[in-house]
Z-matrix of the N, CA and C atoms (Angstrom, degrees):
N
C 1 1.457
C 2 1.527 1 110.41
N 3 1.327 2 117.07 1 -45.39
C 4 1.460 3 119.71 2 -178.79
C 5 1.520 4 111.02 3 -63.45
N 6 1.337 5 117.02 4 -40.16
C 7 1.468 6 119.97 5 177.49
C 8 1.516 7 111.02 6 -62.58
N 9 1.325 8 116.98 7 -38.80
C 10 1.467 9 120.42 8 178.32
C 11 1.523 10 110.05 9 -62.94
N 12 1.320 11 116.66 10 -40.78
C 13 1.470 12 120.08 11 178.08
C 14 1.526 13 110.92 12 -66.23
N 15 1.317 14 116.92 13 -41.71
C 16 1.468 15 120.33 14 178.82
C 17 1.526 16 111.33 15 -60.60
N 18 1.331 17 116.00 16 -36.46
C 19 1.456 18 120.22 17 -178.78
C 20 1.526 19 112.56 18 -70.39
N 21 1.323 20 117.08 19 -17.08
C 22 1.471 21 119.75 20 176.58
C 23 1.518 22 111.27 21 -69.91
N 24 1.314 23 117.40 22 -24.00
C 25 1.453 24 122.22 23 -176.29
C 26 1.528 25 108.78 24 -119.37
N 27 1.314 26 116.20 25 125.51
C 28 1.456 27 119.89 26 -179.00
C 29 1.522 28 109.34 27 -88.91
N 30 1.320 29 116.40 28 112.94
C 31 1.464 30 120.00 29 -178.38
C 32 1.526 31 111.57 30 -79.92
N 33 1.331 32 117.64 31 -12.87
C 34 1.458 33 119.92 32 -177.98
C 35 1.529 34 112.69 33 -85.26
N 36 1.328 35 117.72 34 -3.70
C 37 1.459 36 121.17 35 -179.75
C 38 1.525 37 109.29 36 -79.88
N 39 1.334 38 116.30 37 130.80
C 40 1.465 39 121.10 38 175.02
C 41 1.521 40 107.72 39 -92.36
N 42 1.328 41 115.38 40 91.06
C 43 1.462 42 120.88 41 -175.33
C 44 1.525 43 112.09 42 -63.14
N 45 1.323 44 116.44 43 -37.27
C 46 1.462 45 119.31 44 179.63
C 47 1.519 46 110.60 45 -62.72
N 48 1.322 47 116.76 46 -42.53
C 49 1.466 48 120.17 47 178.47
C 50 1.532 49 110.50 48 -63.15
N 51 1.325 50 117.01 49 -40.89
C 52 1.461 51 120.26 50 177.43
C 53 1.527 52 111.20 51 -59.80
N 54 1.341 53 116.38 52 -45.34
C 55 1.463 54 120.70 53 179.41
C 56 1.524 55 110.21 54 -64.71
N 57 1.336 56 116.79 55 -42.80
C 58 1.461 57 120.60 56 178.22
C 59 1.530 58 111.40 57 -59.65
N 60 1.323 59 116.60 58 -28.25
C 61 1.459 60 121.40 59 179.65
C 62 1.532 61 112.85 60 -91.35
N 63 1.339 62 116.49 61 6.17
C 64 1.463 63 119.89 62 174.25
C 65 1.509 64 116.99 63 105.19
N 66 1.321 65 118.32 64 9.75
C 67 1.465 66 120.28 65 179.13
C 68 1.526 67 110.56 66 -62.96
N 69 1.312 68 115.39 67 148.69
C 70 1.459 69 122.93 68 176.16
C 71 1.518 70 108.09 69 -92.88
N 72 1.322 71 116.42 70 133.03
C 73 1.463 72 120.61 71 171.66
C 74 1.520 73 106.02 72 -95.17
N 75 1.319 74 116.00 73 118.27
C 76 1.461 75 122.23 74 -177.54
C 77 1.523 76 108.93 75 -111.20
N 78 1.317 77 115.92 76 108.29
C 79 1.465 78 122.82 77 178.47
C 80 1.523 79 107.02 78 -89.48
N 81 1.328 80 117.31 79 117.57
C 82 1.461 81 120.83 80 -173.83
C 83 1.531 82 113.10 81 -102.74
N 84 1.330 83 116.12 82 20.58
C 85 1.466 84 120.14 83 174.03
C 86 1.530 85 109.45 84 -78.84
N 87 1.319 86 116.82 85 171.99
C 88 1.463 87 121.02 86 177.26
C 89 1.529 88 109.81 87 -66.46
N 90 1.327 89 116.00 88 161.41
C 91 1.466 90 120.63 89 179.59
C 92 1.529 91 111.00 90 -58.74
N 93 1.327 92 117.13 91 -38.76
C 94 1.457 93 120.70 92 179.21
C 95 1.515 94 112.37 93 -64.42
N 96 1.322 95 116.50 94 -43.01
C 97 1.463 96 120.78 95 177.05
C 98 1.527 97 110.00 96 -62.78
N 99 1.320 98 116.06 97 -43.46
C 100 1.468 99 121.66 98 -179.25
C 101 1.526 100 110.53 99 -61.18
N 102 1.327 101 116.75 100 -42.62
C 103 1.473 102 120.95 101 -179.14
C 104 1.522 103 112.04 102 -65.81
N 105 1.322 104 117.81 103 -25.60
C 106 1.465 105 120.30 104 -179.21
C 107 1.525 106 112.35 105 -79.01
N 108 1.334 107 117.19 106 -7.43
C 109 1.459 108 122.15 107 177.46
C 110 1.508 109 110.30 108 156.35
N 111 1.331 110 116.19 109 138.61
C 112 1.461 111 120.67 110 -179.70
C 113 1.521 112 110.44 111 -162.66
N 114 1.315 113 115.90 112 172.18
C 115 1.460 114 122.34 113 176.99
C 116 1.525 115 108.00 114 -77.68
N 117 1.332 116 116.15 115 132.22
C 118 1.461 117 120.08 116 177.98
C 119 1.519 118 110.45 117 -55.80
N 120 1.317 119 116.32 118 131.40
C 121 1.455 120 121.90 119 178.22
C 122 1.515 121 114.85 120 86.31
N 123 1.329 122 117.61 121 -3.06
C 124 1.465 123 120.18 122 -179.70
C 125 1.526 124 110.81 123 -72.12
N 126 1.316 125 115.08 124 147.21
C 127 1.462 126 122.22 125 173.40
C 128 1.522 127 106.89 126 -93.54
N 129 1.332 128 116.72 127 142.64
C 130 1.462 129 120.02 128 -179.28
C 131 1.521 130 110.43 129 -116.58
N 132 1.319 131 115.65 130 116.91
C 133 1.463 132 122.53 131 169.60
C 134 1.527 133 105.45 132 -137.71
N 135 1.325 134 116.47 133 115.82
C 136 1.469 135 120.24 134 -179.13
C 137 1.525 136 109.55 135 -59.52
N 138 1.323 137 116.63 136 141.80
C 139 1.469 138 121.29 137 -175.65
C 140 1.527 139 111.81 138 -56.05
N 141 1.327 140 117.65 139 -36.00
C 142 1.465 141 119.71 140 -178.78
C 143 1.527 142 112.37 141 -75.39
N 144 1.335 143 118.38 142 -8.11
C 145 1.465 144 122.59 143 177.19
C 146 1.529 145 111.78 144 -110.12
N 147 1.318 146 117.05 145 -4.42
C 148 1.461 147 121.50 146 -169.88
C 149 1.532 148 113.05 147 -60.09
N 150 1.313 149 117.34 148 -47.40
C 151 1.470 150 119.61 149 -175.77
C 152 1.527 151 111.54 150 -59.66
N 153 1.327 152 117.47 151 -34.23
C 154 1.461 153 121.31 152 -180.00
C 155 1.521 154 114.25 153 -82.68
N 156 1.325 155 117.07 154 -6.10
C 157 1.467 156 120.45 155 -177.07
C 158 1.531 157 112.59 156 -122.76
N 159 1.303 158 117.29 157 24.42
C 160 1.459 159 120.56 158 -179.49
C 161 1.522 160 112.48 159 -64.55
N 162 1.333 161 116.99 160 -17.19
C 163 1.468 162 119.84 161 176.75
C 164 1.527 163 111.41 162 -64.47
N 165 1.326 164 117.61 163 -17.68
C 166 1.465 165 120.83 164 175.78
C 167 1.525 166 111.70 165 -78.23
N 168 1.326 167 116.17 166 -8.34
C 169 1.472 168 123.46 167 178.24
C 170 1.534 169 108.08 168 -126.07
N 171 1.335 170 117.15 169 66.01
C 172 1.462 171 119.51 170 -171.40
C 173 1.528 172 115.31 171 -71.45
N 174 1.324 173 118.07 172 -27.85
C 175 1.464 174 120.83 173 -176.36
C 176 1.526 175 109.85 174 -94.42
N 177 1.313 176 116.43 175 107.01
C 178 1.469 177 121.00 176 -176.55
C 179 1.525 178 112.82 177 -77.96
N 180 1.337 179 117.28 178 -2.69
C 181 1.465 180 121.84 179 -179.70
C 182 1.536 181 112.51 180 -90.54
N 183 1.334 182 117.49 181 -23.83
C 184 1.470 183 121.31 182 -177.55
C 185 1.529 184 108.87 183 -74.21
N 186 1.331 185 117.91 184 130.57
C 187 1.469 186 120.08 185 178.00
C 188 1.531 187 111.74 186 -60.36
N 189 1.314 188 115.58 187 143.67
C 190 1.462 189 122.77 188 178.83
C 191 1.521 190 107.85 189 -125.90
N 192 1.334 191 115.31 190 131.10
C 193 1.468 192 121.71 191 174.62
C 194 1.519 193 106.30 192 -110.11
N 195 1.318 194 117.13 193 115.37
C 196 1.459 195 120.36 194 178.65
C 197 1.524 196 109.71 195 -89.12
N 198 1.326 197 116.27 196 148.41
C 199 1.463 198 121.17 197 174.61
C 200 1.521 199 108.99 198 -150.00
N 201 1.318 200 115.57 199 161.82
C 202 1.463 201 121.94 200 178.27
C 203 1.527 202 107.49 201 -153.93
N 204 1.312 203 118.44 202 -142.69
C 205 1.461 204 120.27 203 179.11
C 206 1.530 205 111.00 204 -85.53
N 207 1.337 206 116.72 205 -43.38
C 208 1.472 207 119.75 206 -174.41
C 209 1.523 208 114.28 207 -124.05
N 210 1.314 209 117.33 208 -19.94
C 211 1.454 210 121.09 209 -177.20
C 212 1.516 211 113.93 210 115.55
N 213 1.314 212 117.36 211 -9.93
C 214 1.469 213 119.68 212 -178.95
C 215 1.530 214 111.51 213 -75.67
N 216 1.324 215 117.30 214 -51.15
C 217 1.469 216 119.64 215 179.69
C 218 1.524 217 111.03 216 -66.32
N 219 1.331 218 117.03 217 -35.10
C 220 1.465 219 119.16 218 178.40
C 221 1.527 220 110.66 219 -67.10
N 222 1.328 221 117.64 220 -30.63
C 223 1.455 222 121.19 221 174.40
C 224 1.522 223 111.29 222 -66.07
N 225 1.324 224 116.36 223 -41.00
C 226 1.470 225 120.67 224 176.84
C 227 1.521 226 110.46 225 -64.53
N 228 1.337 227 116.32 226 -40.80
C 229 1.466 228 120.68 227 178.94
C 230 1.524 229 110.66 228 -63.99
N 231 1.324 230 116.71 229 -40.97
C 232 1.467 231 120.59 230 178.37
C 233 1.525 232 109.90 231 -59.86
N 234 1.319 233 117.42 232 -47.01
C 235 1.460 234 122.11 233 179.92
C 236 1.525 235 110.85 234 -58.90
N 237 1.324 236 117.00 235 -44.67
C 238 1.464 237 121.51 236 179.17
C 239 1.526 238 111.25 237 -62.48
N 240 1.331 239 116.65 238 -47.72
C 241 1.465 240 120.45 239 -177.77
C 242 1.530 241 111.40 240 -62.87
N 243 1.316 242 116.92 241 -42.83
C 244 1.466 243 119.55 242 177.89
C 245 1.531 244 110.79 243 -62.17
N 246 1.331 245 116.62 244 -40.05
C 247 1.469 246 121.14 245 178.82
C 248 1.524 247 111.37 246 -64.89
N 249 1.325 248 117.08 247 -27.54
C 250 1.469 249 122.04 248 -179.59
C 251 1.522 250 112.33 249 -89.51
N 252 1.328 251 117.09 250 4.61
C 253 1.454 252 120.04 251 173.16
C 254 1.511 253 116.79 252 98.75
N 255 1.327 254 117.99 253 7.31
C 256 1.465 255 119.91 254 176.45
C 257 1.526 256 107.61 255 -71.50
N 258 1.318 257 116.36 256 137.77
C 259 1.463 258 121.25 257 -168.00
C 260 1.528 259 114.72 258 -84.22
N 261 1.325 260 117.78 259 -38.63
C 262 1.473 261 120.95 260 -173.93
C 263 1.525 262 108.84 261 -133.91
N 264 1.321 263 116.01 262 97.69
C 265 1.463 264 121.25 263 -178.84
C 266 1.518 265 108.18 264 -123.28
N 267 1.318 266 115.84 265 130.91
C 268 1.466 267 122.39 266 -177.47
C 269 1.521 268 109.18 267 -122.94
N 270 1.320 269 117.05 268 136.76
C 271 1.457 270 121.21 269 174.49
C 272 1.527 271 107.43 270 -87.89
N 273 1.316 272 115.83 271 106.70
C 274 1.462 273 121.18 272 179.95
C 275 1.514 274 113.18 273 -80.53
N 276 1.336 275 117.36 274 -5.33
C 277 1.459 276 120.90 275 179.32
C 278 1.518 277 112.56 276 77.57
N 279 1.320 278 115.84 277 -145.65
C 280 1.457 279 121.65 278 179.87
C 281 1.526 280 111.11 279 -68.72
N 282 1.320 281 116.24 280 140.28
C 283 1.468 282 119.89 281 -174.44
C 284 1.525 283 112.96 282 -63.86
N 285 1.322 284 118.76 283 -34.63
C 286 1.472 285 120.05 284 -179.13
C 287 1.532 286 110.62 285 -68.70
N 288 1.317 287 115.92 286 -41.05
C 289 1.461 288 120.71 287 177.47
C 290 1.530 289 110.28 288 -65.15
N 291 1.314 290 116.64 289 -44.04
C 292 1.457 291 121.10 290 178.62
C 293 1.525 292 110.43 291 -61.99
N 294 1.319 293 116.70 292 -42.48
C 295 1.464 294 121.10 293 179.36
C 296 1.526 295 110.73 294 -58.36
N 297 1.340 296 117.17 295 -41.16
C 298 1.467 297 120.72 296 177.80
C 299 1.524 298 111.19 297 -64.31
N 300 1.340 299 116.24 298 -41.47
C 301 1.463 300 119.91 299 179.08
C 302 1.531 301 111.02 300 -63.04
N 303 1.317 302 116.74 301 -34.33
C 304 1.466 303 120.66 302 -179.27
C 305 1.528 304 111.74 303 -72.01
N 306 1.332 305 116.79 304 -22.49
C 307 1.458 306 121.09 305 -176.23
C 308 1.523 307 113.97 306 -99.32
N 309 1.322 308 118.02 307 -4.79
C 310 1.469 309 119.97 308 -172.81
C 311 1.517 310 113.98 309 -99.03
N 312 1.314 311 118.41 310 25.74
C 313 1.463 312 119.81 311 177.24
C 314 1.507 313 109.53 312 -117.74
């Protein structure tokens, strides 16, 4: 089970480099969760509203890093975005963990 969970998150991805190259950080938590704390510059679209708001992500070529509270909703968002034709989508997992990874380079 733990190995399966580890495989949901790619530790070899350099998230900071992706952001430096223009990747979008997409926080898929609710608006209330987002307001209580988030990564600076992140876009917020709740996972249950994502399919109806894809017009906010018009360029399917720009890398997208999804995040949420634990990594489960961001995994669902990644699956949806890939199914809709987005080319480079990464599950960044929990937003606090991702934020630390972005600051440690």
